[in-house]
C-alpha positions as CSV (number, residue, x, y, z in Angstrom):
1,N,4.3,-4.1,-9.2
2,G,4.6,-0.9,-7.4
3,P,5.0,0.5,-4.2
4,E,1.2,-0.5,-3.4
5,E,2.2,-4.4,-4.3
6,L,4.3,-4.4,-1.0
7,E,2.2,-3.0,1.2
8,K,0.1,-6.4,1.9
9,F,3.3,-7.2,3.4
10,D,2.6,-5.0,6.1
11,E,1.8,-6.3,10.0
12,P,3.8,-7.0,12.3
13,F,6.6,-9.4,12.7
14,P,9.0,-10.8,15.7
15,V,11.6,-9.0,15.8
16,K,15.6,-10.3,15.2
17,E,18.7,-12.3,17.3
18,Y,21.5,-10.0,16.7
19,R,24.3,-11.1,15.0
20,L,28.4,-10.8,15.4
21,I,29.2,-8.6,12.2
22,D,33.0,-6.7,11.7
23,Q,33.2,-7.9,15.5
24,E,30.3,-5.5,16.5
25,K,26.9,-6.2,17.4
26,R,24.6,-5.6,15.0
27,R,21.1,-6.5,14.1
28,A,20.2,-8.6,11.3
29,R,18.2,-7.2,7.9
30,S,16.7,-8.7,5.4
31,Y,18.3,-7.5,1.8
32,I,15.1,-8.8,-0.2
33,I,13.3,-6.2,1.2
34,K,15.6,-3.3,0.5
35,K,16.3,-4.9,-3.0
36,Q,12.7,-5.4,-3.9
37,V,12.0,-1.6,-2.3
38,E,13.9,-0.5,-4.6
39,E,12.7,-2.3,-7.7
40,A,9.3,-1.7,-6.6
41,S,10.5,2.3,-6.2
42,H,11.5,1.7,-9.7
43,Y,15.1,2.5,-8.8
44,L,14.0,6.3,-8.6
45,C,14.4,8.3,-5.3
46,E,11.1,8.1,-3.5
47,F,12.1,11.5,-2.0
48,N,12.7,13.2,-5.0
49,H,12.2,10.7,-8.5
50,D,14.3,13.6,-10.5
51,H,17.4,12.5,-8.9
52,Q,19.4,11.2,-11.1
53,T,22.9,8.3,-10.4
54,F,24.4,6.3,-12.7
55,I,23.4,2.9,-13.6
56,V,24.9,0.0,-12.1
57,N,26.0,-2.5,-15.0
58,K,25.2,-5.7,-13.0
59,T,20.9,-5.2,-13.3
60,D,21.3,-1.9,-16.0
61,H,19.3,0.0,-13.0
62,Q,19.6,3.3,-11.5
63,Y,22.1,3.4,-8.1
64,M,19.4,3.7,-5.7
65,E,20.4,2.6,-2.3
66,G,17.8,1.8,0.5
67,H,17.0,3.4,4.4
68,H,15.8,2.2,7.4
69,A,13.9,5.3,8.7
70,I,13.6,4.8,11.5
71,P,17.5,3.5,11.9
72,L,18.0,-0.7,13.6
73,F,19.3,0.0,16.4
74,K,16.7,1.7,18.0
75,Q,14.7,-2.0,18.1
76,D,15.2,-2.1,22.1
77,S,12.2,0.6,21.6
78,F,10.4,-1.0,19.3
79,Q,8.1,-4.2,19.9
80,N,7.6,-5.5,16.7
81,S,11.0,-5.6,14.4
82,L,11.8,-2.5,12.3
83,D,13.0,-4.8,9.2
84,V,10.2,-4.5,7.6
85,Y,8.6,-3.0,4.4
86,A,7.0,0.8,5.5
87,N,10.3,1.1,7.2
88,V,12.6,1.0,4.3
89,V,13.2,3.6,1.8
90,C,14.5,3.7,-1.5
91,L,16.9,6.3,-1.8
92,C,19.5,8.8,-3.8
93,P,22.8,8.0,-2.6
94,I,22.8,11.8,-1.8
95,C,19.3,11.5,0.2
96,H,20.8,9.1,1.7
97,R,23.8,10.8,3.1
98,L,22.1,13.5,3.5
99,L,20.3,11.4,5.9
100,H,22.8,9.9,7.8
101,Y,25.0,13.1,7.9
102,G,23.2,16.6,6.8
103,R,22.0,19.7,9.1
104,Q,18.5,18.5,11.2
105,S,16.5,21.5,9.1
106,D,17.6,19.5,5.3
107,K,16.5,15.8,7.0
108,E,13.0,17.0,8.6
109,V,12.0,17.8,5.4
110,V,12.9,15.0,3.9
111,L,12.1,12.9,6.5
112,N,8.9,14.1,6.2
113,K,7.6,13.5,3.6
114,I,9.0,9.6,4.2
115,Y,6.5,10.1,6.9
116,H,3.8,11.7,5.1
117,D,4.1,9.2,3.2
118,R,4.8,5.9,5.0
119,G,3.7,6.6,7.9
120,E,0.4,5.0,8.3
121,R,2.0,2.0,6.6
122,L,4.3,2.0,9.7
123,A,0.6,2.0,11.5
124,K,0.1,-1.5,10.3
125,C,3.4,-3.1,10.9
126,G,2.8,-1.8,14.7
127,I,5.1,1.2,14.8
128,Y,3.2,3.6,16.3
129,L,5.2,6.6,15.9
130,S,3.4,10.6,15.9
131,R,5.2,12.8,13.1
132,S,7.0,14.5,15.4
133,E,8.3,11.7,17.3
134,F,9.6,10.1,13.0
135,V,11.5,12.1,12.7
136,K,12.5,12.6,16.1
137,I,14.2,9.4,16.1
138,A,15.2,9.0,12.3
139,C,16.4,11.7,13.0
140,R,19.8,9.9,14.1
């Protein structure tokens, strides 16, 4: 099972409802998608497979994190759900935090690779963005 196995699920999905989490209104997200993306990526950072973390005791796999390339708080700008396989990327914690807190120029390097790898899959899910639009939206 590799990333290509998940591509068969790349199609538009309806937008999920809001739900109250920690007194804050947030979009519901699928933890199954996150887990399956990590598994399909063989617990390797999709930006750089050489990035190493620690082994998780419960799973015996390298620790990785699922990241919505286009953030869920941008959902109102899209007709189809952003909580889809094509929009969730397996990243090491360093790359993940970089995308949340790093410098614009450093984020753009990672996001350009993500778009290169995922742009066509996003389009299959009804999420149509040019590279520059993707980078602008994904930079938060």
